[in-house]
N, C-alpha and C positions, 0 to 999 in steps of 0.2 A: 422392316419386319423385326420383331423381337422373338426370340427363341429361348427355351431353357431345358436344362437337364438336371437330373438328380443323382448325386453321387455320394460315396465316402472316399477317404484319401486314396485308397487303393485303385480307384477308377479315374484319378487325374490323368494318367497317360491316355486313356481312351477319350476322355472329354477334350484333351488337347487336340487329338487327331480329328475329332468331330468339329472343334472350333476352326482348326486350320483348313479342313476341306470345305467347311461352310464358307469361310472367307474367300477361298480360292475361286469358287464359282458364284457366290452370292455376296460381294463385298459390302453391300449396304445392310446385310443382315446381322444382327447382334445376338450373341449367345451368353446367357446368364447361367450360373451354376448355383444350385441348392446343395449345400454341404451339411450332412447330418452327423458332424463331429467337429471338434476343434481342428483347425488347420495344421497339417503336419509340419514339424520344424524345418523340413527340407524345402518347403514351398513358400515362395515369396509372391504374395497375391499381386503385387505391383508389376511383376514381369509375366503374368499369365495372360493368355490370348482370349480373355473373357471380358464381356461388358461389366460384369460384376460377379462377386462370389458372395452369396448370401448364406448366412448361418441359420441353422434350423431354429436357433433362439430368437430370430428376427421376424419370423412369419406369422406369429400370433397363436401358436398352439397352446391351449390351456393345459395346465398341470404338466409341463414339459417332461420332467424327470420321470414321472409315472408313465407317461405316453411312450418315452424312449425305452422303458424297461419292458413294456408290454410286447414289444416287436423285436423280431430278429432283424438282421441287416437288410436283407432283401425286402422285407415287409416295411421297414422304416423308409427306405428310399422310394417305395411306391406310395406308401400312406401320406407322404408330404406333397404329392404332385398337385392335388387340387388346391389346397390352401396356399401353396407357393404360387400357383397361377393367379389366384385372387390378389395376393400381395403384389406381384409384378404389375398386374393390370392397374391397381390403385396407384402404385408408386410412379409409374411411368406413363400414366393416362393412356394405356394402350387400347387400340381398336381391335387389334388381332394379335393372337399369340399362338405359337407352335411349340409342342413338346417333342423332343428327340431323346431316345434312350442314349446313354453315353457310348455304347458300343456300336453305334452307327457311323458310317462315313458317307459324306456327300460326294456325288460323282458328276453333278451337272446342275444347271440353272433350276431353281425351284419357284420361279415366278408363277408357274401355273397353279401352285398351291395358294398363293396370295390371291390370284384371280378366283379360285374356287371359293375362298373365303368371302370374297365379295358377294358371291351368289348364294352361299350356304353358311349358317352359323356354326355347324359342327362338321368336322371331318374325321372319319375313323377308317382305319385300314384293316381289312379282314386278314386272318392268317391265310385263308384259302379263297380264291375266286372262281374255282372250277371243281367239279367232282373228281376225286382220284379215280384211277382206272385199274390199279393192281391192289391185290389183297394186302400186300406189305404197306403200300402207301396209305391205305385206309387206316391201318393200325398206327402207322407212324405219324400221320398228319391229322386225319379226320377225327379219330378217336382221341388223339392228343388234345386237339382243339375243343372237343367236348368237355375234356377235364379242365383246360386252362383258360377257356374263353374263346368265343368266335372271333373276337377282334384282338388284334395285337396292340397293346397300349404303349408299345415302344414309340409310337407316333400318335399325336393328337393335335388337330387344329381347331381353334375356337375364335369366333368373333364376339367381341365383348358387348353383346346386346341381344335383347330378345331370348330366343331358345338357347343361344350360346351361353348366356349367363344363368339361364334356368338350369341347363345341364350341368354347369360348373358348380352350382350350389348343391345340387343333388349328389353329384359324384364326390364332391369334397366331404360331405356329411358322411357318406358311405365309407370313404377311405379313413376318416377320422375315427369311426366306430367299428369298422368291421374289415379292415385291410389286412387279413391274415392268410397265410398259406395253409389252408385246412381243407383239402379236396374232399375228404369224406363228408364234411359239413356243407359242401358246395361252394366253398370259397377258394379263389386263387388271387390273392392280393387285390390289385385294382381292376383286374380284367374281367371276371365273371360278371361283375355288376353291369358292365356295358353291354351284355347280351341283351338287357332290357331296352337299351338306348333307341334303337329304331322303333320300338313300340311307344316309348314315352315322348320321343321328340320326332315329329313327322318331317321336319326340315333337314334333318341329318342327311349328309352325303356319305356314301360308302365309296371309298377309294379303290375301285376295282382295277384301275389301270395297272398293267403289269410292271411299270417301271419304278413303282414305289414299294418300299419295305420288302425288297427281295431278301430272302433268307432261306435257311435249310428246309423250313417247312413248306415252302412253295417252289423250290428249285426244279422239282420233277414236272411242274406244269409250265415252266417259263424257259426259254432258250436264251442263254447268256452267250454272247459273242463279242468280238472286238472289231470295230469298224476300221476302215483303211486309214483313218486319221487318228487312231488310237482311242477313239471314244468307246467306252462300254456300252453294249446294246442289250436290250432285253426284248425279245420278239421283234427285233429290228428297230426298236425305239430306244432313245437315250435313257440309260439307267440313271435314275434321280438319286436314290440312295440305297445303300446295302447294309443289312443288320447282321453284324457278326456275333449273334447270340451264341452262347456256349463256348466262347473262347477260352475262358480260364479253366473250365472243367475239361477241355479238349473234346467235349461231345460234338461241337459244331464241326470241328475239323474232322472227327471221326465219320460223321454223317456224309460230309463232302467226299471223303475217300471211298466210302462204301457206294455211294451213288455214281461216282465219276472215276472209275478205275484207270481210265486213260489220263496219265499225269500230264498230258499236253493240253488238256482242256483249260480253258481261260480261267474257270473258277479256282484252280489251284494257284494261278498267277496272282489273283485278287487276294486270296488268303496270305500268300507269301508277302505281297506288298504290305498287308496290314501288320504282319509280324514286324517287318522292318520299320514301319512308321511308329509302332509302339515302342520298340527298342530305342529309337531316336528321341522318344518323349518320356523316358524314365521308367519304363515298365520293370526293369530289374531293380530299381530302388524302391518304387512305390507299389508294385503290383501285388505284393504279398503283405502290405502294411495291415495289421490287425485293427479292427474297428475299436474305437476308443471305449464305446459302451458295451464291449463284449465281457467285461469283468466288473466285479465290485470295486470299490474304492481301495480295497487292500490288495487287489490283483487276483482274487479268487474267480475262476471262470464262472460265467452265468449259463446255466444249462436251459435247454428248452422247457422241460417240466416246471422249473422255476418261473420262467416268463408266463407259461400257460396258467400256472396256479394264481399268479398275481393278477392277470388280466381277467380272470373268472371270478375273482373274490373282491367286491367292493369293500368289504370290511378290512382287507389287507391293504387295499389302496388308501383307505382313510388312516389306517394305523401307521403306515410307512409311505408318506408322500414322496420321499426320495429313497427309494429302495436300494439304490447303489451304495448308500452311505453306510459303512460298517461300524461307525462310531456312534450311531444313533442309540440313545438310552430311553428306557432301560433295556431294550432289546432291539437289535437291528433285524431287517428282513433276512439277512444271511443267517443269523442265528436262528430265526424262527424256521427257515428251511431245514437247517441241520437237525432240529428237533422233530419236525412234523413231516418231512418228506423222506420216504424210504429211498436208499441208494439205488 
């Protein structure tokens, strides 16, 4: 089975943990990395635990520099997921492919996912599989999912035929054209689009099983424990993978501490393990690495209004096909922004 994830350099430590835990429990599975910036000087691709590191310039995005400028870093890492899957399917003649967010760790055998893909062309994991029962949980989780999408696209499984390919073509086009974090407009990167997926694709399988995509948004509905042999369990079943969403902002750990005040609860041990694993994989060196495309070529920071203005104006895109270039004559996009955008 081939898997992939999408990162910038600061997520290499997380992707390494994902690759290491995937190999530990599923040694035949291969993980590819899609990298949306040049490789960091401290990284030697030959020593990394990945099947391949694929640059964003390799996957076939039209007008790449304009596309990069239109997106903030989280948006770009999600916008490439569809076209990257198409690239990997073609390159490796894949029948099945699975996407994992880089801040996921694998804790058990994933062969049931392969079996499910034999029976279903699309696998999606919902944020929630049961109604919440407290007013605070409704706000924290149900209303949050209404803003960000019913499904968590930190995981996706596809079979490269039939509705699997139909879904991938549709989702890819939406990501290439409308993968933005603009909740007032009804968009949250690649996720909100998939609210339509069960309607458009009737062979889709919803992964309701509690062992998958365990995260802060569903911990109140699932009982995490440790088996006598050291296996992590969810509702008495083997935990397949845990999603450490919100690690860098400390939001994830904050939610865990609020929900589980008893510090002896196994969830605190899980997060402490992840801290240690990231430290061992270069978090201190790479975790705060700035995105290469966060500045113009002269080092001037790019603001969100600059990106929004550029992506909303076809005339600016035509005039500045490489908006990062500050040496463009007779006028660069940076110069245009200084004249036309109010501080």
